[in-house]
C-alpha positions, -999 to 999 in steps of 0.1 A, spaced: -321 -250 -83 -293 -275 -94 -293 -300 -73 -335 -303 -76 -328 -298 -116 -304 -322 -122 -326 -348 -103 -356 -340 -123 -335 -346 -154 -324 -381 -136 -360 -389 -129 -374 -378 -165 -347 -403 -184 -349 -430 -158 -388 -427 -165 -386 -429 -200 -365 -457 -201 -388 -480 -180 -415 -467 -203 -397 -482 -232 -387 -517 -211 -424 -516 -205 -432 -514 -239 -410 -538 -245 -416 -570 -221 -455 -564 -227 -448 -568 -264 -434 -599 -256 -461 -607 -235 -485 -603 -264 -466 -623 -288 -469 -653 -266 -438 -653 -247 -460 -658 -215 -442 -632 -195 -462 -625 -161 -469 -593 -146 -447 -594 -117 -419 -600 -142 -425 -571 -157 -430 -548 -125 -398 -561 -114 -382 -554 -149 -397 -518 -147 -386 -509 -114 -352 -525 -118 -351 -507 -155 -359 -475 -138 -335 -479 -109 -307 -489 -128 -310 -454 -154 -318 -435 -124 -286 -439 -108 -256 -444 -138 -276 -408 -151 -278 -392 -116 -240 -403 -116 -229 -391 -152 -251 -357 -146 -229 -353 -113 -195 -360 -131 -206 -336 -159 -217 -311 -131 -182 -320 -110 -163 -312 -145 -182 -281 -151 -176 -268 -116 -142 -279 -103 -123 -255 -129 -140 -227 -110 -133 -237 -75 -94 -243 -89 -97 -211 -101 -110 -195 -71 -97 -213 -40 -68 -230 -58 -78 -263 -45 -94 -293 -62 -127 -301 -49 -131 -340 -41 -158 -356 -58 -170 -368 -29 -172 -333 -11 -186 -321 -44 -216 -346 -40 -230 -336 -4 -226 -299 -15 -243 -302 -42 -274 -315 -26 -272 -284 -4 -300 -259 -13 -281 -228 -14 -250 -245 -34 -259 -220 -68 -257 -195 -43 -225 -200 -27 -211 -203 -59 -225 -175 -70 -209 -157 -40 -176 -169 -41 -174 -160 -76 -184 -124 -69 -162 -122 -40 -132 -133 -59 -139 -115 -88 -142 -83 -68 -110 -95 -54 -92 -97 -85 -105 -63 -95 -93 -45 -64 -58 -69 -67 -54 -49 -104 -64 -19 -95 -33 -22 -66 -13 -36 -91 -18 -6 -118 -14 20 -90 17 -1 -79 32 2 -118 20 38 -119 39 45 -88 71 30 -98 74 47 -130 68 81 -114 94 72 -86 121 60 -111 113 89 -130 119 111 -100 153 95 -90 166 97 -127 156 136 -126 171 137 -94 203 122 -99 210 136 -135 207 171 -123 232 174 -102 256 150 -122 254 170 -155 260 201 -137 293 186 -126 300 170 -160 296 208 -174 317 225 -140 346 196 -149 341 205 -189 343 243 -183 380 238 -163 393 218 -190 384 240 -216 409 266 -201 392 277 -169 421 260 -145 442 287 -153 420 314 -142 426 312 -100 388 331 -93 368 310 -122 386 279 -104 375 279 -72 346 290 -79 333 259 -104 348 237 -73 334 252 -51 298 246 -71 310 210 -80 313 209 -43 282 217 -43 260 192 -66 282 162 -50 273 172 -15 234 171 -35 243 139 -47 254 125 -10 219 135 5 201 116 -23 220 83 -17 220 89 22 182 100 22 174 73 -3 196 43 17 178 57 52 144 53 35 151 17 20 159 7 53 132 24 74 107 7 44 125 -28 47 123 -26 82 163 -34 86 172 -6 106 177 -9 141 159 15 163 180 29 196 151 34 222 160 60 254 150 81 275 157 119 265 144 151 268 122 160 235 124 199 244 160 200 246 162 181 214 139 204 199 163 231 212 191 219 198 178 215 166 171 254 164 205 260 175 218 243 139 193 255 123 193 290 131 216 305 106 194 290 81 161 306 99 179 342 100 184 342 67 147 343 57 144 364 88 122 333 104 119 330 143 119 293 157 99 296 188 86 271 216 45 281 214 54 287 258 79 284 284 85 250 289 99 242 329 98 212 333 118 179 311 89 159 287 106 130 289 102 105 259 113 71 249 123 69 215 153 69 193 171 103 198 193 100 166 159 95 144 135 114 162 165 144 157 164 133 123 127 140 118 123 168 138 150 185 120 131 176 83 100 192 97 118 225 110 138 228 80 109 219 57 89 253 75 117 271 74 120 266 34 84 272 27 77 294 54 72 334 46 99 358 49 101 375 81 75 352 97 81 320 123 83 287 127 66 273 163 70 241 180 41 231 213 41 201 231 8 182 249 17 160 278 -8 131 274 -16 103 294 8 78 274 22 100 249 33 132 242 23 154 212 42 175 192 32 201 169 59 218 144 37 247 127 44 280 104 26 307 87 42 298 53 27 293 18 9 263 29 0 227 8 -32 227 -14 -57 203 -8 -53 184 -38 -15 178 -27 -20 162 13 -26 130 -1 6 127 -13 31 147 2 49 118 25 52 101 -7 89 98 -19 102 132 -44 67 139 -45 67 174 -47 38 201 -46 59 231 -62 87 208 -79 103 245 -92 109 261 -60 118 230 -42 149 222 -61 152 258 -61 160 253 -20 179 223 -29 159 193 -8 157 158 -21 121 153 -22 127 128 6 121 147 38 89 140 46 84 101 34 114 97 62 97 114 88 68 96 84 89 63 80 106 69 119 74 78 136 58 49 120 88 28 132 83 40 166 46 25 162 29 64 161 15 84 136 16 114 119 -10 139 106 -10 175 86 -34 205 82 -24 230 60 -46 264 46 -32 278 16 -12 312 22 -17 309 58 3 280 73 11 242 79 10 221 108 24 187 113 11 170 144 29 135 159 30 116 187 61 99 207 58 72 237 60 91 269 85 80 292 74 61 326 98 48 352 
């Protein structure tokens, strides 16, 4: 151990110095100096103590100069010399240093991995934002140029391209609004207005607003059973409406034509469990861990054809988590997908 090694070295050096002192004093005595034996003894002891103390101090300082930068790097602090001397006398000092260095190395390695992952995520996110914004912008540019090239004089083409331009503008607005929503949710700057409301009635309202969209694909919007009594929850009604709308629209977009979207509730002790399930195309297992990421699309071409912003599920997750609740997903390819989350039950 380091605490015994440096002391052994100091003892060895002191012993050599003492031996040399004894030789010198005995030589002087032999030459007729009349040096007495007790003087030789005192000289040897004094030399040993002095050399041992000085050597031990210098070795301590030397080790301190080597160890202190390690402490400074690991703990971001300077280790006082007095504290170092106490630790140096500990029998576990080296093992403590080893553990500290090993822990620090593992911690930094994990931090580097996280930073690399974040950097990759940032690059992917910027690329996705760029792509999502460029598509409608280029469409608008194309429509305007077509009109400027002479189509303005043809009423039918004029109206057709203006409607397409409006559609692209609305898509841009949707992307910007979703980005704003998710930014506020992530930075926790979005204030939630908690209130008591009937979650069954809210889903019924969403069914009414999405009825035309569902009918176009022959999809039925259903409850799993008839709910005779109200299920009162305590949450932000507007945000939960947004989250459930995103899930139900998602199920319509990716559901099978002629299929169904079913919403069910389970009255728990403290919470109400809500499930939105469909019998659509499902999600591959490899894609499930990433479906709540911004702009992530399991089927990129099909998703863009349907006009989604790629932010819907990310917004859902942030809304549910802002309510201190969790959301999970189960899916089987070609069989369907189920999203499940909880909300706090209202208690008078």
